[in-house]
All heavy atoms as atom14 arrays in JSON, in Angstrom:
{
  "sequence": "MKYECPECGSQETPKIIIHFPPLIYQCLKCGKRGDEQDFFKKEDKRLSLTPLPKRPT",
  "atom14_mask": [
    [1, 1, 1, 1, 1, 1, 1, 1, 0, 0, 0, 0, 0, 0],
    [1, 1, 1, 1, 1, 1, 1, 1, 1, 0, 0, 0, 0, 0],
    [1, 1, 1, 1, 1, 1, 1, 1, 1, 1, 1, 1, 0, 0],
    [1, 1, 1, 1, 1, 1, 1, 1, 1, 0, 0, 0, 0, 0],
    [1, 1, 1, 1, 1, 1, 0, 0, 0, 0, 0, 0, 0, 0],
    [1, 1, 1, 1, 1, 1, 1, 0, 0, 0, 0, 0, 0, 0],
    [1, 1, 1, 1, 1, 1, 1, 1, 1, 0, 0, 0, 0, 0],
    [1, 1, 1, 1, 1, 1, 0, 0, 0, 0, 0, 0, 0, 0],
    [1, 1, 1, 1, 0, 0, 0, 0, 0, 0, 0, 0, 0, 0],
    [1, 1, 1, 1, 1, 1, 0, 0, 0, 0, 0, 0, 0, 0],
    [1, 1, 1, 1, 1, 1, 1, 1, 1, 0, 0, 0, 0, 0],
    [1, 1, 1, 1, 1, 1, 1, 1, 1, 0, 0, 0, 0, 0],
    [1, 1, 1, 1, 1, 1, 1, 0, 0, 0, 0, 0, 0, 0],
    [1, 1, 1, 1, 1, 1, 1, 0, 0, 0, 0, 0, 0, 0],
    [1, 1, 1, 1, 1, 1, 1, 1, 1, 0, 0, 0, 0, 0],
    [1, 1, 1, 1, 1, 1, 1, 1, 0, 0, 0, 0, 0, 0],
    [1, 1, 1, 1, 1, 1, 1, 1, 0, 0, 0, 0, 0, 0],
    [1, 1, 1, 1, 1, 1, 1, 1, 0, 0, 0, 0, 0, 0],
    [1, 1, 1, 1, 1, 1, 1, 1, 1, 1, 0, 0, 0, 0],
    [1, 1, 1, 1, 1, 1, 1, 1, 1, 1, 1, 0, 0, 0],
    [1, 1, 1, 1, 1, 1, 1, 0, 0, 0, 0, 0, 0, 0],
    [1, 1, 1, 1, 1, 1, 1, 0, 0, 0, 0, 0, 0, 0],
    [1, 1, 1, 1, 1, 1, 1, 1, 0, 0, 0, 0, 0, 0],
    [1, 1, 1, 1, 1, 1, 1, 1, 0, 0, 0, 0, 0, 0],
    [1, 1, 1, 1, 1, 1, 1, 1, 1, 1, 1, 1, 0, 0],
    [1, 1, 1, 1, 1, 1, 1, 1, 1, 0, 0, 0, 0, 0],
    [1, 1, 1, 1, 1, 1, 0, 0, 0, 0, 0, 0, 0, 0],
    [1, 1, 1, 1, 1, 1, 1, 1, 0, 0, 0, 0, 0, 0],
    [1, 1, 1, 1, 1, 1, 1, 1, 1, 0, 0, 0, 0, 0],
    [1, 1, 1, 1, 1, 1, 0, 0, 0, 0, 0, 0, 0, 0],
    [1, 1, 1, 1, 0, 0, 0, 0, 0, 0, 0, 0, 0, 0],
    [1, 1, 1, 1, 1, 1, 1, 1, 1, 0, 0, 0, 0, 0],
    [1, 1, 1, 1, 1, 1, 1, 1, 1, 1, 1, 0, 0, 0],
    [1, 1, 1, 1, 0, 0, 0, 0, 0, 0, 0, 0, 0, 0],
    [1, 1, 1, 1, 1, 1, 1, 1, 0, 0, 0, 0, 0, 0],
    [1, 1, 1, 1, 1, 1, 1, 1, 1, 0, 0, 0, 0, 0],
    [1, 1, 1, 1, 1, 1, 1, 1, 1, 0, 0, 0, 0, 0],
    [1, 1, 1, 1, 1, 1, 1, 1, 0, 0, 0, 0, 0, 0],
    [1, 1, 1, 1, 1, 1, 1, 1, 1, 1, 1, 0, 0, 0],
    [1, 1, 1, 1, 1, 1, 1, 1, 1, 1, 1, 0, 0, 0],
    [1, 1, 1, 1, 1, 1, 1, 1, 1, 0, 0, 0, 0, 0],
    [1, 1, 1, 1, 1, 1, 1, 1, 1, 0, 0, 0, 0, 0],
    [1, 1, 1, 1, 1, 1, 1, 1, 1, 0, 0, 0, 0, 0],
    [1, 1, 1, 1, 1, 1, 1, 1, 0, 0, 0, 0, 0, 0],
    [1, 1, 1, 1, 1, 1, 1, 1, 1, 0, 0, 0, 0, 0],
    [1, 1, 1, 1, 1, 1, 1, 1, 1, 1, 1, 0, 0, 0],
    [1, 1, 1, 1, 1, 1, 1, 1, 0, 0, 0, 0, 0, 0],
    [1, 1, 1, 1, 1, 1, 0, 0, 0, 0, 0, 0, 0, 0],
    [1, 1, 1, 1, 1, 1, 1, 1, 0, 0, 0, 0, 0, 0],
    [1, 1, 1, 1, 1, 1, 1, 0, 0, 0, 0, 0, 0, 0],
    [1, 1, 1, 1, 1, 1, 1, 0, 0, 0, 0, 0, 0, 0],
    [1, 1, 1, 1, 1, 1, 1, 1, 0, 0, 0, 0, 0, 0],
    [1, 1, 1, 1, 1, 1, 1, 0, 0, 0, 0, 0, 0, 0],
    [1, 1, 1, 1, 1, 1, 1, 1, 1, 0, 0, 0, 0, 0],
    [1, 1, 1, 1, 1, 1, 1, 1, 1, 1, 1, 0, 0, 0],
    [1, 1, 1, 1, 1, 1, 1, 0, 0, 0, 0, 0, 0, 0],
    [1, 1, 1, 1, 1, 1, 1, 0, 0, 0, 0, 0, 0, 0]
  ],
  "atom14_positions": [
    [[-7.17, -10.79, -1.68], [-6.51, -10.58, -0.43], [-5.67, -9.31, -0.55], [-5.0, -9.08, -1.54], [-5.61, -11.78, -0.15], [-4.95, -11.71, 1.15], [-5.12, -13.12, 2.24], [-6.26, -14.2, 1.5], [0.0, 0.0, 0.0], [0.0, 0.0, 0.0], [0.0, 0.0, 0.0], [0.0, 0.0, 0.0], [0.0, 0.0, 0.0], [0.0, 0.0, 0.0]],
    [[-5.72, -8.46, 0.47], [-4.98, -7.21, 0.45], [-3.79, -7.32, 1.4], [-3.91, -7.82, 2.51], [-5.88, -6.06, 0.86], [-6.98, -5.81, -0.13], [-7.74, -4.59, 0.2], [-8.81, -4.35, -0.85], [-9.49, -3.1, -0.67], [0.0, 0.0, 0.0], [0.0, 0.0, 0.0], [0.0, 0.0, 0.0], [0.0, 0.0, 0.0], [0.0, 0.0, 0.0]],
    [[-2.66, -6.86, 0.92], [-1.43, -6.89, 1.71], [-1.01, -5.48, 2.07], [-1.29, -4.53, 1.35], [-0.3, -7.54, 0.9], [-0.52, -8.99, 0.59], [-1.0, -9.4, -0.65], [-0.26, -9.96, 1.54], [-1.19, -10.73, -0.94], [-0.46, -11.31, 1.26], [-0.92, -11.68, 0.03], [-1.12, -13.01, -0.26], [0.0, 0.0, 0.0], [0.0, 0.0, 0.0]],
    [[-0.32, -5.37, 3.2], [0.26, -4.09, 3.6], [1.44, -4.39, 4.51], [1.31, -5.11, 5.49], [-0.75, -3.22, 4.32], [-0.2, -1.86, 4.7], [-1.25, -0.97, 5.34], [-2.17, -1.5, 5.98], [-1.13, 0.23, 5.18], [0.0, 0.0, 0.0], [0.0, 0.0, 0.0], [0.0, 0.0, 0.0], [0.0, 0.0, 0.0], [0.0, 0.0, 0.0]],
    [[2.59, -3.83, 4.17], [3.8, -4.04, 4.97], [3.65, -3.25, 6.28], [3.34, -2.06, 6.25], [5.04, -3.58, 4.22], [6.55, -3.72, 5.17], [0.0, 0.0, 0.0], [0.0, 0.0, 0.0], [0.0, 0.0, 0.0], [0.0, 0.0, 0.0], [0.0, 0.0, 0.0], [0.0, 0.0, 0.0], [0.0, 0.0, 0.0], [0.0, 0.0, 0.0]],
    [[3.87, -3.89, 7.43], [3.75, -3.16, 8.7], [4.86, -2.14, 8.91], [4.7, -1.21, 9.7], [3.81, -4.27, 9.75], [4.44, -5.43, 9.08], [4.15, -5.3, 7.62], [0.0, 0.0, 0.0], [0.0, 0.0, 0.0], [0.0, 0.0, 0.0], [0.0, 0.0, 0.0], [0.0, 0.0, 0.0], [0.0, 0.0, 0.0], [0.0, 0.0, 0.0]],
    [[5.97, -2.25, 8.2], [7.1, -1.32, 8.36], [6.92, -0.07, 7.48], [6.91, 1.03, 7.98], [8.41, -2.01, 7.97], [8.78, -3.15, 8.87], [9.61, -2.7, 10.04], [10.4, -1.76, 9.9], [9.44, -3.31, 11.11], [0.0, 0.0, 0.0], [0.0, 0.0, 0.0], [0.0, 0.0, 0.0], [0.0, 0.0, 0.0], [0.0, 0.0, 0.0]],
    [[6.81, -0.28, 6.16], [6.81, 0.86, 5.24], [5.43, 1.2, 4.67], [5.25, 2.23, 4.05], [7.79, 0.61, 4.09], [7.32, -0.72, 2.98], [0.0, 0.0, 0.0], [0.0, 0.0, 0.0], [0.0, 0.0, 0.0], [0.0, 0.0, 0.0], [0.0, 0.0, 0.0], [0.0, 0.0, 0.0], [0.0, 0.0, 0.0], [0.0, 0.0, 0.0]],
    [[4.44, 0.3, 4.85], [3.09, 0.57, 4.35], [2.89, 0.21, 2.89], [1.85, 0.53, 2.32], [0.0, 0.0, 0.0], [0.0, 0.0, 0.0], [0.0, 0.0, 0.0], [0.0, 0.0, 0.0], [0.0, 0.0, 0.0], [0.0, 0.0, 0.0], [0.0, 0.0, 0.0], [0.0, 0.0, 0.0], [0.0, 0.0, 0.0], [0.0, 0.0, 0.0]],
    [[3.87, -0.43, 2.26], [3.75, -0.82, 0.86], [2.6, -1.81, 0.71], [2.42, -2.71, 1.52], [5.05, -1.47, 0.39], [4.89, -2.04, -0.88], [0.0, 0.0, 0.0], [0.0, 0.0, 0.0], [0.0, 0.0, 0.0], [0.0, 0.0, 0.0], [0.0, 0.0, 0.0], [0.0, 0.0, 0.0], [0.0, 0.0, 0.0], [0.0, 0.0, 0.0]],
    [[1.81, -1.67, -0.36], [0.67, -2.56, -0.58], [0.92, -3.56, -1.69], [0.0, -4.18, -2.18], [-0.58, -1.72, -0.86], [-0.97, -0.9, 0.35], [-2.29, -0.19, 0.17], [-2.87, -0.19, -0.9], [-2.76, 0.41, 1.23], [0.0, 0.0, 0.0], [0.0, 0.0, 0.0], [0.0, 0.0, 0.0], [0.0, 0.0, 0.0], [0.0, 0.0, 0.0]],
    [[2.19, -3.73, -2.06], [2.54, -4.73, -3.06], [2.55, -6.12, -2.43], [2.77, -6.26, -1.23], [3.94, -4.44, -3.62], [4.0, -3.15, -4.39], [5.39, -2.91, -4.96], [6.12, -3.88, -5.21], [5.73, -1.73, -5.12], [0.0, 0.0, 0.0], [0.0, 0.0, 0.0], [0.0, 0.0, 0.0], [0.0, 0.0, 0.0], [0.0, 0.0, 0.0]],
    [[2.3, -7.13, -3.24], [2.33, -8.51, -2.76], [3.76, -8.87, -2.4], [4.67, -8.69, -3.21], [1.82, -9.47, -3.85], [0.52, -9.06, -4.25], [1.78, -10.9, -3.34], [0.0, 0.0, 0.0], [0.0, 0.0, 0.0], [0.0, 0.0, 0.0], [0.0, 0.0, 0.0], [0.0, 0.0, 0.0], [0.0, 0.0, 0.0], [0.0, 0.0, 0.0]],
    [[4.01, -9.35, -1.15], [5.37, -9.7, -0.76], [5.87, -10.92, -1.53], [5.09, -11.75, -1.99], [5.26, -9.99, 0.73], [3.84, -10.27, 0.98], [3.06, -9.55, -0.06], [0.0, 0.0, 0.0], [0.0, 0.0, 0.0], [0.0, 0.0, 0.0], [0.0, 0.0, 0.0], [0.0, 0.0, 0.0], [0.0, 0.0, 0.0], [0.0, 0.0, 0.0]],
    [[7.18, -11.02, -1.66], [7.82, -12.1, -2.4], [8.15, -13.25, -1.45], [8.59, -13.02, -0.33], [9.09, -11.55, -3.03], [9.91, -12.54, -3.79], [11.07, -11.81, -4.44], [12.36, -12.34, -3.89], [13.54, -11.75, -4.48], [0.0, 0.0, 0.0], [0.0, 0.0, 0.0], [0.0, 0.0, 0.0], [0.0, 0.0, 0.0], [0.0, 0.0, 0.0]],
    [[7.93, -14.49, -1.89], [8.29, -15.66, -1.09], [9.79, -15.87, -1.26], [10.27, -16.02, -2.38], [7.52, -16.91, -1.54], [6.03, -16.71, -1.38], [7.97, -18.13, -0.74], [5.19, -17.85, -1.94], [0.0, 0.0, 0.0], [0.0, 0.0, 0.0], [0.0, 0.0, 0.0], [0.0, 0.0, 0.0], [0.0, 0.0, 0.0], [0.0, 0.0, 0.0]],
    [[10.54, -15.88, -0.14], [11.98, -16.07, -0.25], [12.42, -17.45, 0.22], [13.47, -17.92, -0.18], [12.76, -14.97, 0.49], [12.36, -14.92, 1.96], [12.56, -13.63, -0.17], [13.25, -14.01, 2.79], [0.0, 0.0, 0.0], [0.0, 0.0, 0.0], [0.0, 0.0, 0.0], [0.0, 0.0, 0.0], [0.0, 0.0, 0.0], [0.0, 0.0, 0.0]],
    [[11.61, -18.09, 1.09], [11.91, -19.46, 1.52], [10.65, -20.29, 1.28], [9.6, -20.0, 1.83], [12.32, -19.52, 3.0], [13.6, -18.72, 3.21], [12.51, -20.96, 3.45], [14.08, -18.65, 4.64], [0.0, 0.0, 0.0], [0.0, 0.0, 0.0], [0.0, 0.0, 0.0], [0.0, 0.0, 0.0], [0.0, 0.0, 0.0], [0.0, 0.0, 0.0]],
    [[10.75, -21.3, 0.43], [9.59, -22.08, 0.02], [9.3, -23.28, 0.92], [8.3, -23.94, 0.74], [9.77, -22.56, -1.43], [9.74, -21.45, -2.42], [8.57, -20.96, -2.94], [10.73, -20.7, -2.97], [8.83, -19.98, -3.77], [10.14, -19.79, -3.82], [0.0, 0.0, 0.0], [0.0, 0.0, 0.0], [0.0, 0.0, 0.0], [0.0, 0.0, 0.0]],
    [[10.17, -23.57, 1.87], [9.94, -24.69, 2.77], [9.12, -24.22, 3.96], [9.29, -23.09, 4.42], [11.28, -25.28, 3.24], [12.11, -25.8, 2.12], [13.23, -25.12, 1.67], [11.75, -26.98, 1.48], [13.98, -25.6, 0.63], [12.51, -27.47, 0.44], [13.62, -26.78, 0.01], [0.0, 0.0, 0.0], [0.0, 0.0, 0.0], [0.0, 0.0, 0.0]],
    [[8.24, -25.08, 4.47], [7.41, -24.65, 5.61], [8.27, -24.32, 6.82], [9.21, -25.05, 7.09], [6.54, -25.86, 5.9], [6.6, -26.7, 4.67], [7.89, -26.4, 3.99], [0.0, 0.0, 0.0], [0.0, 0.0, 0.0], [0.0, 0.0, 0.0], [0.0, 0.0, 0.0], [0.0, 0.0, 0.0], [0.0, 0.0, 0.0], [0.0, 0.0, 0.0]],
    [[8.01, -23.27, 7.52], [7.02, -22.22, 7.24], [7.51, -21.29, 6.13], [8.7, -20.97, 6.06], [6.91, -21.47, 8.55], [8.24, -21.63, 9.2], [8.72, -23.0, 8.76], [0.0, 0.0, 0.0], [0.0, 0.0, 0.0], [0.0, 0.0, 0.0], [0.0, 0.0, 0.0], [0.0, 0.0, 0.0], [0.0, 0.0, 0.0], [0.0, 0.0, 0.0]],
    [[6.59, -20.87, 5.25], [6.95, -19.97, 4.16], [7.36, -18.61, 4.74], [6.72, -18.1, 5.66], [5.76, -19.77, 3.22], [5.25, -21.01, 2.48], [4.02, -20.66, 1.68], [6.32, -21.58, 1.6], [0.0, 0.0, 0.0], [0.0, 0.0, 0.0], [0.0, 0.0, 0.0], [0.0, 0.0, 0.0], [0.0, 0.0, 0.0], [0.0, 0.0, 0.0]],
    [[8.42, -18.06, 4.22], [8.89, -16.75, 4.66], [8.73, -15.77, 3.5], [9.17, -16.03, 2.38], [10.37, -16.79, 5.1], [10.58, -17.82, 6.22], [10.85, -15.41, 5.55], [9.88, -17.51, 7.51], [0.0, 0.0, 0.0], [0.0, 0.0, 0.0], [0.0, 0.0, 0.0], [0.0, 0.0, 0.0], [0.0, 0.0, 0.0], [0.0, 0.0, 0.0]],
    [[8.08, -14.64, 3.78], [7.82, -13.61, 2.78], [8.7, -12.4, 3.07], [9.11, -12.17, 4.2], [6.35, -13.17, 2.83], [5.4, -14.24, 2.35], [5.03, -15.3, 3.16], [4.86, -14.19, 1.08], [4.15, -16.28, 2.72], [3.98, -15.16, 0.62], [3.64, -16.19, 1.45], [2.76, -17.16, 1.01], [0.0, 0.0, 0.0], [0.0, 0.0, 0.0]],
    [[8.97, -11.61, 2.01], [9.79, -10.41, 2.17], [9.17, -9.27, 1.39], [8.76, -9.43, 0.23], [11.21, -10.67, 1.66], [12.13, -9.49, 1.85], [13.55, -9.81, 1.45], [13.82, -10.84, 0.85], [14.47, -8.94, 1.79], [0.0, 0.0, 0.0], [0.0, 0.0, 0.0], [0.0, 0.0, 0.0], [0.0, 0.0, 0.0], [0.0, 0.0, 0.0]],
    [[9.11, -8.09, 2.02], [8.6, -6.89, 1.36], [9.56, -6.5, 0.24], [10.78, -6.56, 0.4], [8.48, -5.75, 2.37], [7.95, -4.18, 1.64], [0.0, 0.0, 0.0], [0.0, 0.0, 0.0], [0.0, 0.0, 0.0], [0.0, 0.0, 0.0], [0.0, 0.0, 0.0], [0.0, 0.0, 0.0], [0.0, 0.0, 0.0], [0.0, 0.0, 0.0]],
    [[9.02, -6.08, -0.9], [9.85, -5.71, -2.04], [10.52, -4.35, -1.85], [11.56, -4.09, -2.45], [9.01, -5.7, -3.32], [8.37, -7.04, -3.69], [7.45, -6.87, -4.88], [9.44, -8.06, -3.97], [0.0, 0.0, 0.0], [0.0, 0.0, 0.0], [0.0, 0.0, 0.0], [0.0, 0.0, 0.0], [0.0, 0.0, 0.0], [0.0, 0.0, 0.0]],
    [[9.94, -3.48, -1.03], [10.5, -2.14, -0.86], [11.48, -2.04, 0.29], [12.6, -1.57, 0.12], [9.37, -1.12, -0.67], [8.57, -0.92, -1.92], [7.75, 0.32, -1.86], [7.09, 0.51, -3.21], [6.39, 1.75, -3.31], [0.0, 0.0, 0.0], [0.0, 0.0, 0.0], [0.0, 0.0, 0.0], [0.0, 0.0, 0.0], [0.0, 0.0, 0.0]],
    [[11.09, -2.47, 1.5], [11.96, -2.26, 2.67], [12.72, -3.52, 3.08], [13.67, -3.42, 3.85], [11.16, -1.73, 3.85], [10.0, -2.91, 4.58], [0.0, 0.0, 0.0], [0.0, 0.0, 0.0], [0.0, 0.0, 0.0], [0.0, 0.0, 0.0], [0.0, 0.0, 0.0], [0.0, 0.0, 0.0], [0.0, 0.0, 0.0], [0.0, 0.0, 0.0]],
    [[12.31, -4.69, 2.62], [13.04, -5.92, 2.94], [12.62, -6.59, 4.22], [13.26, -7.54, 4.65], [0.0, 0.0, 0.0], [0.0, 0.0, 0.0], [0.0, 0.0, 0.0], [0.0, 0.0, 0.0], [0.0, 0.0, 0.0], [0.0, 0.0, 0.0], [0.0, 0.0, 0.0], [0.0, 0.0, 0.0], [0.0, 0.0, 0.0], [0.0, 0.0, 0.0]],
    [[11.52, -6.14, 4.84], [11.05, -6.79, 6.07], [10.64, -8.22, 5.76], [10.0, -8.49, 4.77], [9.86, -6.04, 6.66], [9.34, -6.75, 7.91], [8.18, -6.05, 8.53], [7.56, -6.75, 9.7], [8.18, -7.88, 10.27], [0.0, 0.0, 0.0], [0.0, 0.0, 0.0], [0.0, 0.0, 0.0], [0.0, 0.0, 0.0], [0.0, 0.0, 0.0]],
    [[11.02, -9.12, 6.66], [10.69, -10.54, 6.48], [9.67, -10.97, 7.52], [9.63, -10.44, 8.63], [11.93, -11.4, 6.64], [12.93, -11.19, 5.56], [14.12, -12.07, 5.75], [15.05, -11.91, 4.64], [16.1, -12.64, 4.45], [16.39, -13.6, 5.31], [16.89, -12.43, 3.42], [0.0, 0.0, 0.0], [0.0, 0.0, 0.0], [0.0, 0.0, 0.0]],
    [[8.87, -11.97, 7.17], [7.89, -12.52, 8.09], [7.0, -13.52, 7.37], [7.17, -13.79, 6.18], [0.0, 0.0, 0.0], [0.0, 0.0, 0.0], [0.0, 0.0, 0.0], [0.0, 0.0, 0.0], [0.0, 0.0, 0.0], [0.0, 0.0, 0.0], [0.0, 0.0, 0.0], [0.0, 0.0, 0.0], [0.0, 0.0, 0.0], [0.0, 0.0, 0.0]],
    [[6.05, -14.07, 8.12], [5.12, -14.99, 7.47], [3.99, -14.18, 6.84], [3.89, -12.98, 7.01], [4.6, -16.06, 8.44], [3.92, -15.47, 9.65], [4.13, -14.29, 9.94], [3.17, -16.2, 10.32], [0.0, 0.0, 0.0], [0.0, 0.0, 0.0], [0.0, 0.0, 0.0], [0.0, 0.0, 0.0], [0.0, 0.0, 0.0], [0.0, 0.0, 0.0]],
    [[3.12, -14.87, 6.1], [2.09, -14.19, 5.32], [1.13, -13.4, 6.22], [0.64, -12.34, 5.83], [1.32, -15.21, 4.48], [0.41, -14.58, 3.47], [-0.28, -15.58, 2.57], [-0.39, -16.77, 2.96], [-0.72, -15.19, 1.49], [0.0, 0.0, 0.0], [0.0, 0.0, 0.0], [0.0, 0.0, 0.0], [0.0, 0.0, 0.0], [0.0, 0.0, 0.0]],
    [[0.87, -13.89, 7.42], [-0.05, -13.21, 8.33], [0.45, -11.81, 8.69], [-0.35, -10.9, 8.94], [-0.24, -14.03, 9.62], [-0.83, -15.4, 9.39], [-2.25, -15.36, 8.87], [-3.01, -14.48, 9.23], [-2.59, -16.29, 8.02], [0.0, 0.0, 0.0], [0.0, 0.0, 0.0], [0.0, 0.0, 0.0], [0.0, 0.0, 0.0], [0.0, 0.0, 0.0]],
    [[1.77, -11.62, 8.73], [2.33, -10.31, 9.06], [1.99, -9.26, 8.01], [1.94, -8.07, 8.3], [3.85, -10.39, 9.2], [4.28, -11.25, 10.38], [3.47, -11.45, 11.3], [5.43, -11.73, 10.36], [0.0, 0.0, 0.0], [0.0, 0.0, 0.0], [0.0, 0.0, 0.0], [0.0, 0.0, 0.0], [0.0, 0.0, 0.0], [0.0, 0.0, 0.0]],
    [[1.78, -9.7, 6.77], [1.57, -8.77, 5.66], [0.11, -8.57, 5.29], [-0.19, -7.81, 4.39], [2.35, -9.24, 4.43], [3.84, -9.11, 4.61], [4.6, -10.21, 4.96], [4.47, -7.9, 4.45], [5.97, -10.11, 5.14], [5.83, -7.78, 4.62], [6.59, -8.88, 4.96], [0.0, 0.0, 0.0], [0.0, 0.0, 0.0], [0.0, 0.0, 0.0]],
    [[-0.83, -9.25, 5.96], [-2.24, -9.02, 5.67], [-2.63, -7.63, 6.13], [-2.21, -7.18, 7.19], [-3.13, -10.05, 6.38], [-3.11, -11.41, 5.74], [-3.39, -12.52, 6.51], [-2.83, -11.6, 4.41], [-3.38, -13.79, 5.95], [-2.81, -12.86, 3.84], [-3.09, -13.96, 4.62], [0.0, 0.0, 0.0], [0.0, 0.0, 0.0], [0.0, 0.0, 0.0]],
    [[-3.44, -6.97, 5.33], [-3.88, -5.63, 5.7], [-4.84, -5.71, 6.87], [-5.8, -6.46, 6.85], [-4.55, -4.95, 4.5], [-4.92, -3.53, 4.79], [-5.35, -2.81, 3.55], [-5.62, -1.36, 3.88], [-5.89, -0.57, 2.73], [0.0, 0.0, 0.0], [0.0, 0.0, 0.0], [0.0, 0.0, 0.0], [0.0, 0.0, 0.0], [0.0, 0.0, 0.0]],
    [[-4.55, -4.96, 7.89], [-5.39, -4.92, 9.08], [-6.53, -3.95, 8.8], [-6.32, -2.77, 8.59], [-4.61, -4.46, 10.3], [-3.27, -5.12, 10.51], [-3.4, -6.54, 10.97], [-2.1, -7.14, 11.4], [-1.14, -7.5, 10.42], [0.0, 0.0, 0.0], [0.0, 0.0, 0.0], [0.0, 0.0, 0.0], [0.0, 0.0, 0.0], [0.0, 0.0, 0.0]],
    [[-7.74, -4.47, 8.78], [-8.9, -3.61, 8.51], [-9.57, -3.24, 9.82], [-9.64, -4.04, 10.74], [-9.88, -4.33, 7.59], [-9.32, -4.55, 6.2], [-10.32, -5.14, 5.26], [-11.54, -5.02, 5.53], [-9.9, -5.72, 4.26], [0.0, 0.0, 0.0], [0.0, 0.0, 0.0], [0.0, 0.0, 0.0], [0.0, 0.0, 0.0], [0.0, 0.0, 0.0]],
    [[-10.04, -2.03, 9.88], [-10.72, -1.53, 11.07], [-12.13, -2.1, 11.08], [-12.92, -1.82, 10.19], [-10.75, -0.01, 11.05], [-11.16, 0.56, 12.39], [-11.23, -0.19, 13.37], [-11.4, 1.78, 12.44], [0.0, 0.0, 0.0], [0.0, 0.0, 0.0], [0.0, 0.0, 0.0], [0.0, 0.0, 0.0], [0.0, 0.0, 0.0], [0.0, 0.0, 0.0]],
    [[-12.43, -2.94, 12.05], [-13.73, -3.62, 12.07], [-14.69, -3.0, 13.08], [-15.66, -3.6, 13.47], [-13.52, -5.1, 12.39], [-12.69, -5.77, 11.33], [-12.92, -7.22, 11.29], [-12.09, -7.77, 10.15], [-12.46, -9.02, 9.7], [0.0, 0.0, 0.0], [0.0, 0.0, 0.0], [0.0, 0.0, 0.0], [0.0, 0.0, 0.0], [0.0, 0.0, 0.0]],
    [[-14.4, -1.78, 13.51], [-15.32, -1.1, 14.42], [-16.59, -0.7, 13.69], [-16.56, -0.35, 12.51], [-14.68, 0.15, 15.01], [-13.56, -0.18, 15.98], [-13.02, 1.07, 16.57], [-12.1, 1.64, 15.57], [-11.6, 2.85, 15.62], [-11.91, 3.66, 16.59], [-10.78, 3.28, 14.69], [0.0, 0.0, 0.0], [0.0, 0.0, 0.0], [0.0, 0.0, 0.0]],
    [[-17.68, -0.76, 14.38], [-18.96, -0.34, 13.8], [-19.05, 1.17, 13.82], [-18.65, 1.82, 14.78], [-20.12, -0.93, 14.6], [-20.27, -2.44, 14.57], [-21.38, -2.86, 15.51], [-20.59, -2.9, 13.16], [0.0, 0.0, 0.0], [0.0, 0.0, 0.0], [0.0, 0.0, 0.0], [0.0, 0.0, 0.0], [0.0, 0.0, 0.0], [0.0, 0.0, 0.0]],
    [[-19.58, 1.72, 12.77], [-19.84, 3.16, 12.78], [-21.34, 3.34, 12.99], [-22.15, 2.98, 12.13], [-19.38, 3.8, 11.48], [-20.06, 3.22, 10.39], [0.0, 0.0, 0.0], [0.0, 0.0, 0.0], [0.0, 0.0, 0.0], [0.0, 0.0, 0.0], [0.0, 0.0, 0.0], [0.0, 0.0, 0.0], [0.0, 0.0, 0.0], [0.0, 0.0, 0.0]],
    [[-21.7, 3.84, 14.13], [-23.1, 4.02, 14.48], [-23.51, 5.46, 14.25], [-22.79, 6.39, 14.57], [-23.33, 3.64, 15.94], [-22.95, 2.2, 16.31], [-23.1, 2.0, 17.81], [-23.81, 1.22, 15.57], [0.0, 0.0, 0.0], [0.0, 0.0, 0.0], [0.0, 0.0, 0.0], [0.0, 0.0, 0.0], [0.0, 0.0, 0.0], [0.0, 0.0, 0.0]],
    [[-24.69, 5.63, 13.7], [-25.23, 6.97, 13.52], [-26.43, 7.12, 14.45], [-27.21, 6.18, 14.64], [-25.68, 7.2, 12.07], [-26.62, 6.19, 11.71], [-24.5, 7.12, 11.12], [0.0, 0.0, 0.0], [0.0, 0.0, 0.0], [0.0, 0.0, 0.0], [0.0, 0.0, 0.0], [0.0, 0.0, 0.0], [0.0, 0.0, 0.0], [0.0, 0.0, 0.0]],
    [[-26.57, 8.29, 15.04], [-27.7, 8.47, 15.95], [-29.03, 8.47, 15.2], [-29.11, 8.89, 14.04], [-27.44, 9.83, 16.59], [-26.51, 10.52, 15.67], [-25.74, 9.46, 14.94], [0.0, 0.0, 0.0], [0.0, 0.0, 0.0], [0.0, 0.0, 0.0], [0.0, 0.0, 0.0], [0.0, 0.0, 0.0], [0.0, 0.0, 0.0], [0.0, 0.0, 0.0]],
    [[-30.04, 7.95, 15.85], [-31.39, 7.94, 15.26], [-31.99, 9.33, 15.31], [-31.77, 10.07, 16.27], [-32.29, 6.97, 16.0], [-31.91, 5.49, 15.93], [-32.78, 4.68, 16.85], [-32.05, 5.01, 14.5], [0.0, 0.0, 0.0], [0.0, 0.0, 0.0], [0.0, 0.0, 0.0], [0.0, 0.0, 0.0], [0.0, 0.0, 0.0], [0.0, 0.0, 0.0]],
    [[-32.77, 9.72, 14.31], [-33.42, 11.03, 14.37], [-34.5, 11.03, 15.45], [-35.1, 9.99, 15.76], [-34.01, 11.2, 12.98], [-34.08, 9.84, 12.39], [-33.03, 9.02, 13.07], [0.0, 0.0, 0.0], [0.0, 0.0, 0.0], [0.0, 0.0, 0.0], [0.0, 0.0, 0.0], [0.0, 0.0, 0.0], [0.0, 0.0, 0.0], [0.0, 0.0, 0.0]],
    [[-34.74, 12.2, 16.01], [-35.77, 12.3, 17.06], [-37.15, 12.16, 16.43], [-37.41, 12.59, 15.32], [-35.67, 13.65, 17.76], [-34.42, 13.77, 18.59], [-34.43, 15.05, 19.37], [-33.2, 15.11, 20.25], [-33.21, 16.29, 21.07], [0.0, 0.0, 0.0], [0.0, 0.0, 0.0], [0.0, 0.0, 0.0], [0.0, 0.0, 0.0], [0.0, 0.0, 0.0]],
    [[-38.01, 11.51, 17.19], [-39.37, 11.33, 16.72], [-40.15, 12.63, 16.84], [-40.07, 13.32, 17.85], [-40.07, 10.25, 17.54], [-39.44, 8.88, 17.32], [-40.07, 7.83, 18.15], [-41.47, 7.66, 17.79], [-42.34, 6.94, 18.46], [-41.96, 6.32, 19.56], [-43.57, 6.83, 18.06], [0.0, 0.0, 0.0], [0.0, 0.0, 0.0], [0.0, 0.0, 0.0]],
    [[-40.94, 12.96, 15.84], [-41.77, 14.17, 15.97], [-42.88, 13.95, 17.01], [-43.44, 12.87, 17.1], [-42.36, 14.37, 14.58], [-42.15, 13.09, 13.83], [-41.08, 12.34, 14.53], [0.0, 0.0, 0.0], [0.0, 0.0, 0.0], [0.0, 0.0, 0.0], [0.0, 0.0, 0.0], [0.0, 0.0, 0.0], [0.0, 0.0, 0.0], [0.0, 0.0, 0.0]],
    [[-43.13, 14.96, 17.78], [-44.16, 14.83, 18.81], [-45.36, 15.69, 18.51], [-45.37, 16.57, 17.74], [-43.62, 15.22, 20.19], [-43.08, 16.52, 20.09], [-42.6, 14.23, 20.64], [0.0, 0.0, 0.0], [0.0, 0.0, 0.0], [0.0, 0.0, 0.0], [0.0, 0.0, 0.0], [0.0, 0.0, 0.0], [0.0, 0.0, 0.0], [0.0, 0.0, 0.0]]
  ]
}
């Protein structure tokens, strides 16, 4: 699983600061707090399409 802080962009695994549900995580660099979903790296899922070559005639 890849993490990325939405504030500072740090890719370190956030630290759990509250162990009772809901779990609260904190960025090690900037201190942003949130749940684990906030720190998942958002991947670009757009398709990259390449044009087909023209057929020889």
